[in-house]
N, C-alpha and C positions, 0 to 999 in steps of 0.2 A: 748115516743120516745126512751129512753135509754133501756127500757125493750125489745123492739123490736130488737134493735141492739144486745143486749146480747143473745137473743134467736137465732138470726141468727148466731152469732159467735159460740154458742155451737153447733148448728146443723152442721155447717161446719166443726168443730173440730171432731165431732162424725163421720161424713162422711169420713173424712181423716183417722181416726183410723180404721173404718170398712174396708177401702180399703188397709190398711197396709202401708200407706204412711210414717209412722213414721220411719220405717227402712231406707227408701230412703233418708229422710231428715238427719238422723243421719249419714248415709254413706257419703253424700256430705259434711256435716260439718266437719267430721273427715278428709276428703281429703283436704279441704280448709285449715284447721288448720295445717296439715302436710306440705303443700306447703308453708305456711306463714313462718314456722321456717326452711324451706329448706331441709326437709327429703323426701318429696314425689315427 
């Protein structure tokens, strides 16, 4: 059971990296952080 979940998680992680989604996530995280401290 756990091995299957780990395999699915790794596959989804690799799919996101292949599509270049890490840049979009980083951009959103930076924007949220800047809004929290009142700069953005």
